[in-house]
VODO-246024 format. One record per residue (C-alpha): x, y, z; residue in one letter; residue number from 1. Coordinates in pm, 1 decimal. Layout:
! residues N
         u         v         w  resn  resi
         X         Y         Z     A   NUM
...
//
This chain:
! residues 376
         u         v         w  resn  resi
      27.4       8.2      14.1     M     1
     119.8     343.3    -115.5     T     2
     228.4     573.3     241.4     E     3
      25.4     879.9     239.2     V     4
     191.1    1178.7     300.8     T     5
     -27.9    1449.8     524.8     L     6
      -8.3    1779.6     525.4     P     7
     132.2    1967.6     831.3     E     8
    -172.4    2063.3    1023.8     P     9
     -13.4    2423.0    1152.2     D    10
     122.3    2548.9     799.9     R    11
     -35.2    2792.3     612.4     V    12
       1.3    2651.7     251.9     E    13
     209.1    2871.2      22.8     G    14
     332.1    3009.8     331.6     A    15
     687.0    2918.3     545.1     P    16
     649.9    2732.1     833.2     H    17
     656.1    2893.6    1172.1     P    18
     970.2    2701.9    1297.1     R    19
    1108.1    2847.2     916.1     E    20
    1031.9    3179.9    1017.4     T    21
    1294.0    3405.4    1164.7     E    22
    1129.1    3723.3    1179.9     H    23
     791.2    3832.1    1345.7     L    24
     627.1    4182.1    1287.4     Y    25
     384.2    4418.4    1495.2     G    26
     396.3    4140.0    1823.6     Q    27
     673.3    4368.5    2000.2     G    28
     450.3    4398.5    2322.5     A    29
     383.5    4066.9    2340.3     A    30
     776.4    3964.8    2272.0     E    31
     879.6    4207.6    2544.1     A    32
     614.4    4114.4    2818.2     A    33
     765.1    3747.0    2796.9     F    34
    1092.9    3870.9    2833.4     L    35
    1049.9    4085.7    3080.5     E    36
     880.0    3775.5    3270.9     A    37
    1222.4    3582.9    3200.3     Y    38
    1418.8    3844.3    3293.7     A    39
    1251.4    3895.6    3661.9     T    40
    1298.6    3515.3    3705.9     G    41
     884.2    3532.8    3602.5     R    42
     915.8    3274.8    3370.1     L    43
     588.1    3086.8    3404.4     H    44
     511.0    2718.2    3300.3     H    45
     248.4    2770.3    3092.2     G    46
     168.7    3055.2    2835.8     W    47
    -136.0    3102.4    2628.8     L    48
     -64.0    3226.0    2273.9     L    49
    -400.8    3406.4    2188.2     T    50
    -510.3    3671.8    1916.1     G    51
    -690.1    3622.5    1575.2     P    52
    -571.2    3356.4    1395.1     R    53
    -257.3    3456.9    1115.7     G    54
    -156.9    3680.0    1316.6     V    55
     175.3    3550.3    1458.7     G    56
      76.6    3317.7    1713.9     K    57
     276.5    2984.4    1614.9     A    58
     530.7    3193.1    1472.3     T    59
     590.3    3335.6    1865.6     L    60
     531.2    3064.6    2026.5     A    61
     852.2    2882.7    1796.4     W    62
    1065.0    3210.7    1892.9     R    63
     982.6    3130.7    2281.4     I    64
    1105.8    2802.8    2251.8     A    65
    1413.6    2854.9    2020.1     R    66
    1541.3    3095.7    2266.7     F    67
    1450.8    2879.5    2576.4     L    68
    1641.9    2589.4    2441.7     L    69
    1907.9    2794.6    2321.8     A    70
    1957.0    2996.9    2630.8     T    71
    2105.9    2765.0    2930.7     P    72
    1916.3    2797.8    3225.0     P    73
    2216.0    2869.0    3436.2     D    74
    2324.9    3168.2    3227.2     A    75
    2194.2    3366.8    3517.3     V    76
    2557.1    3545.8    3653.1     G    77
    2817.6    3772.6    3455.8     G    78
    3149.0    3824.4    3520.9     L    79
    3267.1    3800.7    3946.7     F    80
    2882.1    3696.9    3973.8     G    81
    2763.1    4021.1    3845.9     D    82
    2388.2    3999.4    3687.6     P    83
    2388.8    3870.1    3364.1     A    84
    2243.0    4184.4    3076.9     P    85
    1881.2    4135.2    3050.2     A    86
    1778.2    3997.3    2699.3     P    87
    1621.3    4234.4    2454.0     V    88
    1491.9    3998.7    2189.8     T    89
    1442.0    3654.1    2104.2     L    90
    1645.6    3641.3    1862.3     D    91
    1891.2    3328.8    1777.2     I    92
    2104.4    3330.7    1505.5     P    93
    1960.5    3064.5    1267.2     P    94
    2333.5    2908.1    1229.5     D    95
    2284.6    2795.6    1603.7     H    96
    2277.1    2430.6    1689.2     P    97
    1924.8    2431.6    1815.6     T    98
    1791.6    2651.3    1559.2     A    99
    1929.4    2429.7    1279.1     R   100
    1797.9    2102.8    1457.0     R   101
    1475.0    2290.8    1490.9     M   102
    1445.5    2348.8    1149.1     R   103
    1517.0    2012.5    1085.5     A   104
    1266.8    1876.9    1327.8     G   105
    1512.7    1696.0    1514.3     A   106
    1550.4    1916.3    1829.1     E   107
    1516.1    1682.3    2110.4     P   108
    1384.6    1962.4    2395.6     G   109
    1139.0    2028.8    2200.8     L   110
     770.1    1826.5    2152.6     F   111
     543.6    1987.7    1919.1     V   112
     125.8    1835.3    1983.2     L   113
    -116.1    1897.9    1715.6     R   114
    -380.9    1709.2    1498.0     R   115
    -244.0    1319.9    1402.3     G   116
    -349.9    1100.4    1140.6     P   117
    -701.5     964.7    1167.2     N   118
    -781.2     592.0    1211.7     D   119
    -742.1     529.4     867.3     K   120
    -387.2     685.3     801.4     G   121
    -551.2     885.2     465.1     D   122
    -634.5    1195.2     665.2     R   123
    -562.1    1480.9     904.0     L   124
    -745.6    1400.7    1219.2     S   125
   -1027.9    1686.2    1266.0     A   126
    -899.9    1713.3    1644.6     E   127
    -585.5    1667.6    1869.4     I   128
    -699.7    1333.0    2041.2     R   129
    -547.0    1210.1    2362.4     V   130
    -365.5     962.5    2216.9     D   131
    -138.2    1267.9    2066.2     E   132
    -110.3    1404.3    2428.6     V   133
     -19.3    1027.5    2547.6     R   134
     288.9    1115.8    2359.0     K   135
     355.9    1446.2    2491.3     L   136
     350.2    1258.7    2863.6     K   137
     606.1     999.3    2693.8     S   138
     817.5    1220.7    2598.4     F   139
     803.6    1445.6    2940.9     L   140
     887.6    1155.2    3119.6     H   141
    1183.7    1001.6    2897.5     L   142
    1355.7    1391.6    2840.1     S   143
    1331.7    1442.7    3236.7     S   144
    1655.0    1240.9    3259.1     A   145
    1853.7    1460.6    3063.5     D   146
    1792.7    1747.4    3241.9     G   147
    1781.7    2098.3    3059.5     G   148
    1447.0    2300.0    2960.5     R   149
    1220.3    2144.7    2769.8     R   150
     903.4    2331.7    2569.8     V   151
     593.0    2200.4    2463.3     V   152
     415.6    2371.5    2178.8     I   153
      75.9    2276.8    2143.7     V   154
     -98.2    2382.4    1806.0     D   155
    -380.2    2495.0    1867.8     A   156
    -480.4    2469.3    2190.1     A   157
    -910.7    2491.5    2112.8     D   158
    -861.0    2166.1    1843.8     E   159
    -838.6    1968.5    2147.1     L   160
   -1120.5    1727.7    2232.4     N   161
   -1270.2    1700.0    2575.0     I   162
   -1036.2    1402.2    2634.9     A   163
    -741.0    1550.2    2501.2     A   164
    -795.5    1883.2    2690.4     A   165
    -841.7    1670.8    3055.2     N   166
    -516.6    1497.2    2997.0     A   167
    -303.1    1839.2    2895.8     L   168
    -492.1    1987.4    3189.1     L   169
    -321.3    1748.6    3430.7     K   170
      19.7    1826.4    3292.1     L   171
     -67.5    2207.1    3366.5     L   172
    -207.9    2118.7    3718.5     E   173
     134.0    1931.3    3802.2     E   174
     420.4    2054.6    3546.4     P   175
     728.9    1885.5    3498.2     P   176
    1053.0    2054.6    3627.4     E   177
    1194.6    2259.4    3361.3     G   178
     907.5    2231.9    3129.5     A   179
     707.8    2551.2    2942.3     T   180
     424.4    2463.2    2802.0     L   181
     319.4    2694.5    2490.7     L   182
     -20.2    2683.0    2387.4     L   183
    -161.1    2855.9    2043.3     V   184
    -519.3    2927.2    2047.7     A   185
    -719.3    3113.8    1797.5     H   186
   -1068.1    3094.6    1990.0     Q   187
    -950.2    3075.1    2416.0     P   188
   -1318.0    3062.0    2508.3     S   189
   -1300.1    2729.8    2391.6     R   190
   -1071.3    2627.0    2596.1     L   191
   -1166.0    2479.5    2965.6     L   192
   -1121.6    2735.6    3179.9     P   193
    -928.3    2528.7    3439.1     T   194
    -665.6    2516.0    3103.4     I   195
    -725.3    2899.7    3062.4     R   196
    -674.2    2940.7    3478.3     S   197
    -360.8    2754.0    3479.8     R   198
    -170.0    2974.6    3179.8     C   199
     -45.1    3317.9    3179.5     R   200
    -169.7    3483.2    2871.0     E   201
      -4.3    3648.0    2565.7     L   202
    -237.7    3877.0    2326.5     R   203
    -136.3    3935.4    1999.5     L   204
    -277.5    4227.0    1816.9     A   205
    -410.8    4248.8    1439.1     P   206
    -147.3    4373.7    1174.1     L   207
     -89.3    4728.9    1045.2     G   208
     -55.2    4747.0     627.9     S   209
     286.4    4857.1     686.2     E   210
     362.3    4536.4     909.3     E   211
     161.9    4298.2     690.6     L   212
     337.9    4452.9     389.5     A   213
     704.8    4295.4     561.3     Q   214
     524.4    3985.6     693.4     A   215
     434.8    3927.4     338.8     L   216
     768.2    4012.6     171.6     A   217
     929.5    3764.7     392.3     S   218
     652.5    3501.4     348.8     A   219
     739.1    3574.5     -27.8     G   220
     380.2    3671.4     -98.1     A   221
     317.5    3995.0    -331.0     E   222
      -1.4    4186.1    -309.1     G   223
    -135.3    4580.4    -227.6     D   224
    -115.4    4503.2     175.2     A   225
    -391.5    4841.9     225.5     S   226
    -657.8    4618.2      50.3     R   227
    -494.1    4307.0     211.5     L   228
    -493.3    4464.6     560.2     S   229
    -929.2    4555.6     536.1     V   230
    -981.6    4156.1     385.0     L   231
    -774.5    3983.4     609.6     S   232
    -834.4    4198.0     909.9     A   233
    -457.0    4222.2     978.1     G   234
    -400.9    3806.6     977.1     S   235
    -110.1    3781.2     795.2     A   236
    -226.0    3440.4     721.8     G   237
    -525.2    3515.7     579.1     E   238
    -378.1    3766.3     364.8     A   239
    -135.1    3471.9     238.4     V   240
    -407.1    3276.4     131.9     R   241
    -587.9    3539.8     -48.8     L   242
    -326.3    3561.0    -223.9     V   243
    -227.6    3242.8    -302.1     N   244
    -571.3    3223.5    -423.3     Q   245
    -679.6    3593.3    -583.7     G   246
    -846.3    3679.2    -295.5     G   247
    -782.2    4061.2    -418.8     L   248
    -932.2    3998.3    -819.2     D   249
   -1190.6    3810.8    -674.7     A   250
   -1320.6    4052.6    -405.6     Y   251
   -1326.0    4313.4    -699.9     Q   252
   -1552.5    4099.6    -915.5     E   253
   -1790.7    4123.3    -587.1     I   254
   -1794.8    4463.5    -581.7     V   255
   -1839.4    4575.2    -973.1     V   256
   -2142.6    4271.2    -962.5     L   257
   -2279.7    4440.4    -664.7     F   258
   -2240.1    4776.2    -818.0     A   259
   -2547.7    4698.8   -1035.0     S   260
   -2751.4    4637.3    -735.2     L   261
   -3048.3    4709.3    -724.9     P   262
   -3094.6    4597.2   -1080.8     R   263
   -2856.2    4290.0   -1092.6     L   264
   -2623.4    4246.6   -1407.6     D   265
   -2747.7    3874.4   -1399.9     R   266
   -2524.6    3762.8   -1692.4     P   267
   -2229.7    3887.1   -1500.0     A   268
   -2362.2    3721.5   -1207.6     A   269
   -2404.8    3395.2   -1393.6     L   270
   -2041.3    3380.9   -1477.7     K   271
   -1894.2    3446.6   -1123.6     L   272
   -2140.0    3168.4    -982.5     A   273
   -1980.5    2938.6   -1304.4     E   274
   -1655.3    3035.6   -1213.8     S   275
   -1655.6    2799.3    -847.9     A   276
   -1804.7    2499.9   -1071.8     A   277
   -1528.1    2461.5   -1310.7     Q   278
   -1243.3    2149.9   -1254.0     R   279
    -954.0    2200.5   -1146.5     G   280
    -977.9    2405.6    -749.9     G   281
   -1356.9    2412.7    -770.6     A   282
   -1333.8    2381.6    -398.1     E   283
   -1131.1    2622.0    -311.6     T   284
   -1261.1    2882.5    -546.1     R   285
   -1629.0    2787.0    -374.6     L   286
   -1517.6    2851.6      -7.8     D   287
   -1345.7    3141.4    -144.3     L   288
   -1643.6    3335.6    -294.1     L   289
   -1823.0    3250.9       7.1     I   290
   -1565.4    3419.6     235.8     A   291
   -1563.4    3709.0      48.7     L   292
   -1913.2    3733.9      15.7     M   293
   -2006.0    3711.7     386.8     D   294
   -1710.3    3995.3     440.7     L   295
   -1888.9    4214.0     172.1     F   296
   -2225.3    4178.4     398.6     L   297
   -2092.1    4212.3     728.4     A   298
   -1922.3    4521.5     606.0     R   299
   -2281.4    4673.2     450.8     L   300
   -2366.4    4597.1     809.6     A   301
   -2096.3    4768.4     938.7     R   302
   -2134.6    5111.5     716.8     A   303
   -2506.5    5153.4     724.7     G   304
   -2424.5    5168.2    1159.1     V   305
   -2121.6    5346.5    1160.9     T   306
   -2178.1    5572.9     845.3     G   307
   -1826.1    5496.8     785.2     I   308
   -1759.7    5304.3     441.9     A   309
   -1363.1    5305.1     433.0     G   310
   -1111.1    5243.2     400.8     P   311
   -1155.3    5020.8      60.9     E   312
   -1078.9    4686.9      45.7     A   313
   -1135.2    4719.7    -375.9     A   314
   -1173.6    5035.7    -569.3     P   315
   -1547.1    5189.6    -572.3     G   316
   -1631.5    4977.2    -274.5     E   317
   -1650.6    5317.0     -52.4     A   318
   -1928.8    5431.9    -231.2     A   319
   -2129.8    5176.4    -316.7     L   320
   -2126.2    5046.8      53.4     L   321
   -2264.8    5405.2     130.9     A   322
   -2504.7    5375.2    -161.6     R   323
   -2708.8    5024.1     -31.5     L   324
   -2602.7    5060.3     324.4     S   325
   -2723.7    5424.0     384.7     P   326
   -2858.3    5434.2     764.3     H   327
   -2908.2    5164.1    1018.4     P   328
   -3255.7    5054.5     938.5     A   329
   -3013.0    4898.5     595.6     A   330
   -2794.1    4804.9     849.3     A   331
   -3011.7    4588.4    1041.8     R   332
   -3125.0    4400.2     699.2     A   333
   -2756.3    4344.1     580.0     W   334
   -2735.9    4193.4     917.0     A   335
   -3018.0    3987.3     905.3     D   336
   -2917.7    3809.0     589.4     L   337
   -2547.0    3850.1     653.7     H   338
   -2671.0    3579.7     894.9     Q   339
   -2962.7    3429.6     709.8     T   340
   -2734.6    3319.2     460.1     L   341
   -2389.6    3223.0     611.0     G   342
   -2645.3    2942.5     760.5     A   343
   -2805.3    2854.0     383.7     R   344
   -2417.0    2849.0     258.1     A   345
   -2289.3    2597.6     545.6     R   346
   -2564.6    2386.2     461.9     H   347
   -2525.2    2372.3     133.3     G   348
   -2150.7    2265.8     159.8     R   349
   -2265.0    2004.1     404.9     A   350
   -2524.7    1847.7     166.4     V   351
   -2281.2    1918.0    -135.1     N   352
   -2507.4    2160.2    -312.6     L   353
   -2408.7    2237.6    -634.3     D   354
   -2152.5    2542.0    -612.2     P   355
   -2316.7    2725.3    -918.5     A   356
   -2628.6    2721.6    -759.2     A   357
   -2543.7    2768.2    -389.4     L   358
   -2327.2    3123.0    -514.1     L   359
   -2658.2    3217.2    -747.5     L   360
   -2897.5    3174.9    -440.1     D   361
   -2636.5    3391.1    -221.2     M   362
   -2671.1    3671.2    -518.9     I   363
   -3005.7    3625.5    -574.0     F   364
   -3090.6    3736.9    -207.2     R   365
   -2898.9    3965.8    -207.7     I   366
   -3017.9    4128.9    -528.8     D   367
   -3392.5    4138.2    -406.2     Q   368
   -3256.6    4293.5      17.0     T   369
   -3078.9    4563.9    -228.2     A   370
   -3434.2    4636.9    -406.9     G   371
   -3649.8    4613.5    -116.2     A   372
   -3473.6    4828.3      80.4     L   373
   -3479.9    5080.2    -285.2     A   374
   -3879.4    5087.0    -256.7     L   375
   -3841.8    5208.3     127.7     R   376
//
């Protein structure tokens, strides 16, 4: 039987893995908070790295792990017993032995807890299961004899199932000596309250357009950083995905199509819908268009509430949002439609509804709402 090579669950497609990323942009406050705790001897055994998906939580976890494993635990004194200077950065030279071993996946002091294969071994499991946590327990037990630091990265902690979460909780309640656990969490509210209470939180913020441009350049992705910043909500991971999938052009198509409302350009609507049903990457295209339409509706609702239509995610978008959602009553209508279409899209994907039909249904309902608002 041919062995199946599974993708890494903690890698953004088209971007370097966090272990290969040397620089972290826009998260200086989180790094400084960790370094201050380290320098003052208040290094907590459990750290919860939170914030929107794709803003650098995993990259920070790998930077912290690299720093801890490359820094001798007893390096606390300087010449003649004077205190050593407090570290001002998590940077470790890329040619450092620890950095090289981590890039190769061969660092004995590091364990990465993430989703493993399903029972058949042909796909990744949808969650982190308790068997993976048992491997972590074995790692901590076997490596304890070596002394020194050990670091565990959990990516992502909100993917733990109940049994796995309870098993991890026991490790947090009785942390092994010299072990530091770094939990990446996109939705920390999904974690057990007892897990959250036993960790110190480091919250990462969305990136500004300049920081996003730096992160994109570092990942080898090119695109309009100001527009990508709006569409991705400051998430470098989401921005890379949009670049790789042609998200900027797709959103521009949506804006141009809906500029015809409340008299929908039906041939253009059919063309856009049929693009999601073409062979080769159709599922990815459908998911992209659904996500972008969902975002467009959310921006319509927000524009009507706040009276602010910018900044633009596509040329002409601000004027379109202001015209279609000029007041709070319109905002409520768009918000209701946003919720309704979101549920219909999830149901349509679950029952494998024809992609073109699913998108056309969404477009026609948006057209109907625009027409009803125009008559008020």
